[in-house]
Structures are given as C-alpha cells and as structure tokens.
C-alpha positions in Angstrom: -1.3 -29.7 23.3 -1.5 -26.0 22.7 -5.1 -24.8 22.7 -6.4 -23.2 19.5 -6.7 -19.4 19.5 -10.2 -18.0 19.2 -11.1 -14.8 17.2 -14.3 -12.9 17.8 -16.8 -13.0 15.0 -20.4 -11.7 14.7 -22.6 -12.5 16.4 -20.0 -13.3 19.1 -19.5 -16.9 18.2 -15.7 -17.8 18.7 -13.8 -19.1 15.8 -10.9 -21.6 16.2 -7.9 -20.9 14.1 -4.9 -23.1 13.1 -1.8 -23.5 15.4 0.4 -21.5 13.0 -1.9 -18.5 13.5 -2.0 -18.7 17.3 1.8 -19.0 17.4 2.4 -16.0 15.2 -0.3 -13.7 16.7 0.9 -11.5 19.6 -2.1 -9.3 20.4 -5.3 -7.8 19.1 -6.4 -4.2 19.5 -9.9 -2.8 19.1 -9.7 0.8 18.0 -13.5 1.0 17.8 -14.0 0.1 21.5 -16.7 2.3 22.9 -18.1 3.1 19.5 -21.6 2.2 18.4 -20.2 -0.1 15.7 -16.8 -1.2 14.4 -15.1 0.8 11.8 -12.8 -0.5 9.0 -9.1 0.0 9.6 -8.0 1.6 6.3 -4.4 2.5 7.1 -1.7 1.8 9.7 1.5 3.6 10.5 4.2 2.6 13.0 6.6 5.3 14.1 9.5 5.8 13.9 10.8 4.3 10.6 7.9 2.8 8.6 5.5 4.4 6.3 2.2 3.4 4.7 0.5 4.8 1.6 -0.8 8.2 2.8 1.1 8.6 6.0 4.9 8.9 6.4 7.4 9.6 9.2 9.5 12.5 7.9 11.4 13.4 11.0 11.7 11.9 14.5 8.8 14.0 15.7 6.8 14.6 12.4 4.2 12.5 10.7 2.9 13.7 7.4 -0.7 12.8 6.5 -2.3 13.2 3.1 -5.9 14.0 3.0 -8.9 13.9 0.7 -9.2 17.7 1.0 -5.9 18.0 -1.0 -4.0 19.1 2.1 -0.9 17.5 3.7 -1.1 17.8 7.5 2.1 17.7 9.5 1.5 16.2 13.0 3.8 16.5 16.0 3.9 13.0 17.5 4.7 14.3 21.0 1.9 16.8 21.3 -0.4 15.0 18.8 -1.3 18.4 17.3 -1.2 19.6 13.8 0.5 23.0 13.5 1.6 23.0 9.8 -0.3 22.4 6.5 0.9 22.1 2.9 -1.6 23.2 0.4 0.1 23.0 -3.1 -2.0 20.0 -4.3 -5.3 20.7 -6.0 -6.9 17.3 -5.6 -7.0 14.5 -3.0 -3.5 13.5 -1.8 -3.2 9.8 -2.4 0.5 8.9 -1.6 3.6 10.0 0.4 7.0 8.4 0.2 10.6 8.8 1.6 13.8 6.9 0.9 14.2 3.9 3.2 17.2 3.4 5.4 18.2 7.0 6.2 16.9 10.2 7.6 14.9 11.8 4.8 15.7 15.2 3.5 12.8 15.1 1.0 9.3 13.8 1.0 7.5 13.0 -2.3 3.7 13.4 -2.4 1.2 12.6 -5.1 -2.4 13.5 -5.7 -5.2 12.0 -7.7 -4.9 14.5 -10.6 -1.4 13.1 -11.4 0.7 15.7 -9.6 4.0 14.6 -8.0 5.7 17.1 -5.7 9.1 16.8 -4.0 9.3 18.7 -0.6 12.2 19.8 1.5 11.7 18.4 5.0 13.6 21.2 6.7 12.0 24.2 4.9 8.7 22.6 3.8 9.2 24.3 0.4 8.6 22.7 -3.0 11.8 21.4 -4.6 10.3 20.2 -7.9 7.1 18.9 -9.4 5.8 17.2 -12.5 2.4 16.0 -13.7 1.2 12.8 -15.3 -1.9 12.6 -17.5 -2.1 8.9 -18.0 -4.7 8.3 -15.3 -5.6 8.9 -11.6 -2.4 8.7 -9.5 -3.0 6.6 -6.4 0.4 5.9 -4.8 4.1 6.3 -5.2 7.3 4.5 -4.1 11.0 5.5 -4.3 13.9 3.4 -5.5 17.4 4.5 -6.6 16.4 8.2 -7.0 13.4 7.1 -9.1 9.7 7.4 -8.5 7.3 4.5 -9.1 3.8 5.8 -9.7 0.7 3.7 -9.5 -2.2 5.0 -11.5 -5.8 4.0 -12.3 -5.6 2.9 -15.9 -1.8 2.6 -15.8 1.2 2.0 -13.5 4.1 4.2 -14.4 7.8 4.0 -13.5 9.4 7.5 -13.6 13.2 7.3 -14.3 15.8 9.8 -13.3 16.4 12.4 -10.7 13.6 15.0 -10.2 15.6 18.0 -8.9 15.7 21.0 -11.1 13.2 19.7 -13.6 9.6 20.6 -14.1 7.3 19.1 -16.7 3.6 19.9 -16.9 0.7 18.4 -18.7 -3.1 18.8 -18.2 -5.7 16.3 -17.3 -8.8 16.6 -19.4 -12.2 17.3 -17.9 -14.0 14.3 -16.4 -17.6 13.4 -16.2 -19.7 13.3 -13.0 -19.8 9.5 -13.4 -16.0 9.3 -13.5 -15.7 11.6 -10.5 -18.0 9.3 -8.6 -15.6 6.4 -9.4 -12.8 8.4 -8.0 -14.7 9.2 -4.8 -15.5 5.5 -4.5 -11.8 4.6 -4.7 -10.8 7.1 -2.1 -13.6 5.9 0.3 -12.7 2.2 -0.1 -9.0 2.4 -1.0 -9.6 -0.2 -3.8 -8.6 -0.3 -7.4 -11.5 -0.3 -9.9 -11.5 -3.7 -11.7 -10.2 -3.6 -15.2 -8.6 -0.1 -15.0 -5.0 -0.8 -14.3 -3.5 -2.8 -17.1 0.2 -2.1 -17.5 3.3 -0.5 -16.2 5.0 2.2 -18.2 8.6 3.2 -17.8 8.7 7.0 -18.3 11.0 9.9 -17.7 10.0 12.7 -15.3 9.0 14.7 -18.4 6.6 11.9 -19.4 8.5 10.2 -22.2 7.6 6.5 -22.3 10.6 4.2 -22.3 9.1 0.7 -21.6 5.8 -1.0 -21.2 5.0 -3.8 -18.8 1.6 -5.5 -19.2 -0.3 -7.5 -16.6 -0.3 -11.1 -17.9 -3.5 -11.8 -16.0 -5.5 -9.1 -17.9 -6.6 -7.9 -14.4 -6.1 -4.6 -12.6 -2.8 -4.1 -10.7 -3.6 -3.7 -7.1 -0.1 -3.3 -5.4 3.5 -3.8 -6.2 6.7 -4.1 -4.2 10.3 -3.4 -5.4 13.0 -5.6 -4.1 16.3 -4.1 -5.2 18.6 -6.6 -3.5 16.8 -9.5 -5.1 16.3 -7.6 -8.4 12.6 -8.4 -8.3 9.3 -6.6 -8.9 6.3 -8.3 -7.1 2.8 -7.4 -8.2 -0.6 -8.3 -7.0 -3.8 -8.0 -9.1 -7.4 -7.3 -8.3 -9.6 -10.4 -8.2 -6.6 -12.8 -8.9 -5.3 -15.3 -6.3 -1.7 -15.3 -7.7 1.3 -13.0 -7.6 3.5 -12.1 -10.5 7.3 -11.7 -10.0 9.4 -9.9 -12.6 13.2 -9.8 -12.8 14.4 -6.1 -12.8 17.3 -7.3 -14.9 15.0 -8.0 -17.8 11.4 -6.7 -17.6 10.7 -8.0 -21.1 10.7 -11.6 -19.8 7.4 -13.1 -18.6 7.0 -13.0 -14.9 7.1 -16.0 -12.5 3.8 -16.7 -10.9 2.9 -18.1 -7.5 -0.7 -19.0 -6.6 -2.1 -18.4 -3.1 -4.1 -21.4 -2.0 -7.7 -20.8 -0.9 -7.3 -17.1 -1.6 -10.4 -15.2 -3.0 -9.0 -11.7 -3.0 -5.7 -9.9 -2.4 -6.1 -6.4 -0.9 -2.6 -5.3 0.3 1.1 -6.4 0.2 4.2 -5.3 2.0 7.8 -6.4 2.3 9.3 -7.4 5.7 12.9 -8.6 5.8 13.2 -11.4 3.3 9.5 -11.9 3.2 6.4 -10.6 1.4 3.3 -10.4 3.5 0.0 -10.4 1.5 -3.3 -9.6 3.0 -6.8 -10.4 1.7 -9.6 -12.9 2.2 -10.1 -16.6 1.6 -11.5 -19.8 2.8 -10.7 -21.3 6.2 -12.6 -24.3 7.6 -15.2 -23.7 4.9 -15.9 -20.0 5.7 -14.5 -16.8 4.3 -12.0 -15.1 6.6 -9.4 -12.4 6.5 -6.1 -14.1 5.7 -2.4 -13.3 5.5 0.1 -15.2 3.4 3.8 -14.9 4.2 6.1 -15.7 1.3 9.9 -16.2 1.1 11.3 -13.9 -1.5 14.2 -16.1 -2.4 12.3 -19.4 -2.8 9.1 -17.7 -3.9 7.1 -20.0 -1.7 4.4 -19.6 1.0 5.9 -20.0 4.4 2.8 -19.3 6.5 -0.9 -19.0 5.9 -2.5 -17.0 8.8 -6.2 -16.7 9.6 -6.0 -13.1 10.6 -9.5 -11.7 11.0 -13.2 -12.6 10.7 -13.3 -9.8 8.0 -11.1 -9.0 5.1 -7.5 -7.8 5.8 -7.6 -4.2 4.6 -4.1 -2.9 5.4 -0.6 -4.1 6.6 2.2 -2.3 8.3 5.7 -3.3 9.4 7.0 -2.3 12.8 10.8 -2.1 12.5 10.7 -5.6 10.8 10.0 -7.2 14.2 6.2 -7.1 14.0 3.5 -6.7 11.3 0.2 -5.0 12.1 -2.9 -5.9 10.1 -6.2 -4.0 10.0 -9.6 -5.6 9.4 -12.7 -4.4 7.6 -15.7 -2.9 9.1 -17.3 -6.2 10.2 -14.5 -6.7 12.7 -12.6 -3.4 12.8 -9.7 -4.7 14.8 -5.9 -4.5 14.6 -3.8 -7.6 15.0 0.0 -7.7 15.8 2.0 -10.5 14.4 5.6 -11.5 15.2 8.1 -11.7 12.3 10.6 -14.6 12.2 
C-alpha cells in the first residue's frame, strides 16, 4: 500500500492527506526558506507561455509586471534586471493580458481607476486606451479581439476591436474610507463581499449592450472564458458553487455545480479540458487549502486535492503539464501538481 503523503503544518505536526493528493503532487517549494516567518504566495508566473493576473510573458525574454505604484516594469528573464518602465497609468496596475496561442504583438493593461491601455510590444508605445467609470477595475482577459474587464461593483465585457478608438470618462472623487477599501483589496487580492453583482456587455466607448447578473447575489470573484466549449465559468465570493453560462445565450440561467466541503473559493484557472479551483475547505475535520479539478465537458469534479495547510491563494499553469499553487501566510509554500 502506498504511504500517505504528509504536509507540514504549524506547529510542525505532519498532516496525512488522501491518496489522490499524494499521487498528483510532484513537489513542494518553500520560497520563504531562510526568512523569519512564511509569506503568503499572492501570484505565480511560469515562463514561457503562461500568464497570471498582474504578470505576463510578452516576449521570449520579457516579463511585464504591474505594480501598486502605477508603473509597469519590464524584466529581462536572462539578466533578471529591470531596464524599462511604462508610466502611463495613474493608479495601481491591476491586470495584464495577451492573446493566447501566439507570439503577442500587443499587451493590454488595466489600472484600478478604470483605465485600459493597449501597448505595442515592439515599440512600447500606447496603441489605444479607454476608461470605464463603473467601478474599480481589477483584472482583464482577452477573447476574440474583445476585452473582458472585471470590476469592483461590476464585471464588464467590452466588445469590439480597440485599435484607433479612444473613449474617456472620469471617475468621481472617492472618500478616504473607500480608498482604504481599495488598498485592502490590493494588499489581499480579494474582492470585497457584496460589491461585484453583475456582468455588463459594453462597447469600448462604454455603451451597455447586455447585463448578466450573479444568481447567487454574491460578489463575482473570478471568471474563465472557454471559447471552444462556448462556456463562461464564474466563481463567487463566499459561495461553494460555480456558475456556468452558455456563450450562445447569456440570457439563460447558468448551470450550477457545488464543490463538496468547500468553505471559500479564492482562484480559478483553465488547464486543457479542466477547470482548477483553489480555496479552502474541510478535510478530516480540519480546514485546509484545497484544489478542485473539474471536467469542463461533464461539469463534474474529477479530483479533490488537499493542497496546503493554509488557503490556496493563487494557481498557475505550466504549459498545461503542471499546475502550481501558492499558499497563504500560515504556510507560504508553492506546490507543483501534475496534469492528466
């Protein structure tokens, strides 16, 4: 019989995990080794090819990193040095995106004040920009020459090509209390409960074309576009189920699938024909960081992995062969999982 894997947990007492977890886990890395205390793993990026929230691989030797100081830093992966900076944003940079499956000629960036900028990878010049005033812009994704924008208060789907068009609107002044909420979001990379309630379909000029509400009355936390399957997957804050819409008809109610023994969903990525969902939930009567692996065609849970002794904070795909997960501050480790 194969022995159960053991994960470290404070105060050093080993934790036995299920066989499925031990068979899927390849390795664990401790980036906080040598530090006085573990640090939470907030974001992961595998290069080349994959991207994660505020880091993106723009060229074979370039990683673009968005920062809280409103600057985009361009890092050379060979020298590990930063010799270029982009300073057109005026608030914290919260998202970067490129088109999947080909060498990108453009990088899209967004900042908390609602600004979206398209950059030329070769010249580092601004191609186009527009501004949304529906809420704080926290992430973007690209699909079919369209930009999906995730905002506090709203999620917006921006339709149409952006080249050659510029639309501007102004975000009204915000109170000190609201600015503190924004700082809290950036520090924790979490959506404030009750703030994200719908998806709007809008043009790059800001004209609303369609509205998609969250049937759970909770905050949208993350979404994944699956063009081949014509699906939109969405996870909500404080809800243990996922909603799946058909892109053919967004007016129809979504299909729902519940994650067993899940207390919180924190992140979600697509890998091959699977959706990997990170969060926390119960295992052997205790709260652990968990990963749920779902089949996108059957919309069923294939695996339930006990990933960390703390909440899973981020997930990253490594060329669809492996998935990396990062744990919260209590553990602070990175786990590498094999994809089947």
